[in-house]
N, C-alpha and C positions, 0 to 999 in steps of 0.2 A: 591544455591540461589533459595529461593522461586520463583514461578513463576507468574508475576503480571496478565498476560491472558493467557489462554489456549483455542485453540478450537480444538475440536474431531472429526472429519469424517464429517464435514460439508458439508451438500447437497443442491443446491438451482437451482430449475428448474422453468422453464417460458415456457408457453405457443406461440409459435408464429404462426401467420396465413397469410398464403402467399393469398393475395388478398381480397377483401371482402367476397367472399363465400369458399375461401379457408378452408380446414381443420385445425383444433390446431394441431401443431407439438411440443411435449415436448422437449425443448433444456437445456439442464444441464449445465448451468453458472459456476456453483461450484460443483464441482464430489468427495467429499470425502477426503477433505482437512483437515489435523492436522497440529498445529504449537504451537508453544509457545515464550513468550515475557517475558525478564526478567525485572526489574526496573531498568531504566536508560538506557536501551539497545537499538539499533536501528536494525529493520529488513526489509531489502530491500526487494521488491516483485517485480521481474521482468518479462516481457514476451511481447508477441507480442499483438496489437490491439485485443481485443477478448478472449485473454485468460482468462478474470474473475475476474482479478486482483481488478477492481473497485467496483465488487459483492461483493467479499471477505471482502474487506475494510469496506462495510458498514454492513455486516453481523456480522463482529466482534465487530461492535459497536451497534448492536441490531436494525439498522434502518431497515434492510432485515430481517426478522426471518428466520431461516434455517429449510428446510422442512427433516432434518435429522442430527443428530448431536448435538452437544451443545457448549455453549461457556461458560468460567467461567472467571470472572474477581474477582481479589483481594479475591479467594478461595468461591465467591459465583457464583452461577448460572445467568446468563443475566435475567432481569425482561424481562416479555413481552413489547413490543412494546407500548408506549403510556400509561402506568400505571405509577401512581404516583411512584412507586420505581424504573421504568425505567427514567423518568425525573429526579428524586433527583441524580441517576447515572450519568446524563448528564455532573455534574459539574467536575467528576473525569476523564471523557474521552470527547475529542474534535475531530472533522474534520477540515481538511485546505483543501478548493476546488480546485479545477483546475484552475477554472475561478473567479478571485476575483470581478469582477463586478458584474456577475452574483449573486455571494455570496453574498454583499453587498444592501443595501436599498438605492436605488438613492433618497429618500427623506429625510433620515436622513442625521446628519453630521457625520464625522468621529468618532469623541469623543464621541457621541451618541449612537455608536453602538457598539462601544468598552465597554462602561458603562454597555449594555444592560446585559449582561450575570450578573453582578454584583447585577443589580434588580432582577434578574428572580430567581438567586440561594441564595440570601442575603447573601452573604458570608463576606459582610462587611457592618459596620454601613453606612446609607446614607450619613452621613455629612463627610465621607471619601471616598468619592464615585469618586470628582473630583482628590484628590490627586493620588488615584491607577489608574486612566485615564492618567494622566500625566506620572506617575511611568512608565506604560505601553507603552506608544508612545514612550518616551527615550530610553525604550528596545530596540523597534524594528527599532531606528532610523528616527523616525518622529517628526518633528519641533513641537512645542506647536501652532504655528498658525495653522498648517494642520489640527489641531481638529475641526477648526469650517468650514472646506471646507466640500463639497459632492465628492462622490466617481468619477463623472465625471471629477473633478477640479485635480483629482491625477494622475499619470502616473501609468502604471501597476504593477510596482515595487513597488510602494509605495502604491497602493491598497493592493497587497497581503502581505502587512509588516501590513496593518492595520488588516486585517483577520485572521494573527498569533496574533498578539495584542489581538484581540477579543478571540481567543480561548484559551490564555493563563489567560484571565480575571478570572477565576474561579479556577486558580491554579490548572489543571488537571496532572493526574499522566500518563496520555496515549493519544496521540495525531497519529492519522492517518490522514497522509499525501497523498492526491490521486492526483498525479501529480501535484505538487505544483507550481514547475518551468516553467514548459513545454511550457506557453504562454509568457516568458520573454525572452529580449535576453540574450545571453551567459554572457556578463558581470554583468548584474542585476542576472543572475542565481546564479553564484558564490556568489555575496554577500547575498542574502537570504539565500542559504545553508550554509554558515559560519555563519550566524548569527542564523540557526536554532542549530547548534552546539553550538555555544557559549550558546545558553538559554537553550539548553538541559543540558549542565553540571552544569550551575548555580542553575537550579530547579530538578534535576534529573528525568529526565522526558522520558519516555520509548515514542520510536515512531515506527511505522509501514508506511514505507517510499516506495509507490508506485509508477513505475515510469520505464518508456520505456527507457531513458537513461541510459546505463550504466556507464558512466564517471560520472553522478551525484551520481549513487547508490555507485561505488566504493569510493567516497569521503565520504560518511556520514554514509553507513552502517556497524555495526558490522557483522552481519550474510544475507546471501541473500538466498531465495528461488527462484525459477524459475518456474513460470507457463505456461502450455502448455494446452490450450484447457480445462481449468478447474481442470486441476490435476498439484500437484507439482511433477516435475519430478526430482530436485535436491534440495539441500539444503547444504551449508556450511558455514564457516567463511567468511569472503568476501574475506581476503586474500588469503586463499586457494582457492576459486571458480574461482579467475581472474587467478591465477598462472597454476592452476591444474586441469580445467573443466573435468567432468567424461562423462557427457552426450552428444550424439552428438549435440543435440540443445543448449546446454549451449557453447558448444564448437564455434558453429557458431555464437550465439551471443557474446560472446568474442571476438573472431577473430575479429569482425568488429569496436572493440573499437580502435580509432586512438590513437596513442604514439608519443608524441612531438618530433620532427626532425626524424622519422624513418616513410619508408611507410610501407602500409599495406603488412606485407609479411606472407602467408600461410592463407589468409582467405577463409573461407568458406564458399561458398556461396548456400544459400538453393535454392531447386528447387520447382517450383510451390508456391501455396498460402496456409496459414493454411484451414484445410478442414472446413466445413460447420459444425457447432455443431449440427444442427439437422439432420445432416446424418452423425455421428461417424464413423470412418474407424474401422473395426474390429480389436481387437490384440491392439497393442501399435498406439495409434493416430497419433505418430510421423512417423509412417514406411512408408507413400507414399511421405515424403522427405528426408529420410535417405539412404546414400550411404551404410551402413552396415545392412541393413533390412534382414532379412531370414524368412524362414516359422513360425519358434517361434515367431517372432515379428508381424507376420500378423494374428496369431491365438490366440494368448493369452496375455493379458492385463499383463505388469509388476508390480509387487508391489514395493512399495519404501521401499528399503531396505538400513540396514547399509553397508557401503561402507569406513567404515574406521573412525578414532577418529574423532566425529564431524560432520561427514556427511554422507547424504544420497542420494542415486539415485535412479531413476526408470528405470532400461534398462537391456534388456537380455544380451547385450555385456559387462557391467559391472560385475566383480568378486564381489560376496556379500559374506562374509566369514558367518554374522550372520543372523538371522530371520528376516522377515519381521517385520515391525514397522508400515506400515500404507498400507490401502488397494489401 
């Protein structure tokens, strides 16, 4: 199946200044990431805070331009940010934000905001706008009377449903969901995730689902990419990565996922905090927290290698019978 989205060796570096007169220090938020997404597929991206997940999501949409590598969408290179070509492409790819209240304009009603993309992208005639807004609201579980309300008059779950309805208005082929349920109660999280899955099946939408909550990712993702300090350290199908994780970091993340009716047995407790991205450790960035680290780990960066059918891992401790597929 042809790829809807392909990212190759993406790099994004920021200059961080410590204090008012401090010297700028380069920080690689995304460091040589390659990935693909097929039509109708959900790719989960997981990792601790500061691993570069959100920056990667914005780069996939062309909001943050890569300083290295490129993004290809539907066989075409991503246009430069802000150009007419890039704006036209926005109808095909949309972002679902983490904080729905910040994503919505508090001065406009919910119906006005859901209908706004229809006016911007002119995807339907103006006389059909109201019917399309009503259809979108019904699809995400909002009542007709809620269309006349303002964002502060809705609950957090209802606001997130409105954000998703707005993202779906232009009938996109790709949704990048950046922590879309992290601010919601657990019961509401399940409702929103189930709704996303249903909408995806009905409309054949591909999703990049960014989250630090592995329980949610396990329920929604077809494939999972694990990020650590700007790099992908393991990628495989959701079933495989949760049953047989290979990378020590992935093993620690998976071991922390609670199983109903069972106590956490064999949980791997990581020591210390993630390293400062401005002072990246030599060799494998994970080695200061890894119980398996040796001299090779401390001196050489592991390449992302094929580690079985449909899976890759970047670890010197993982046997890799094939050649490197990414740096």
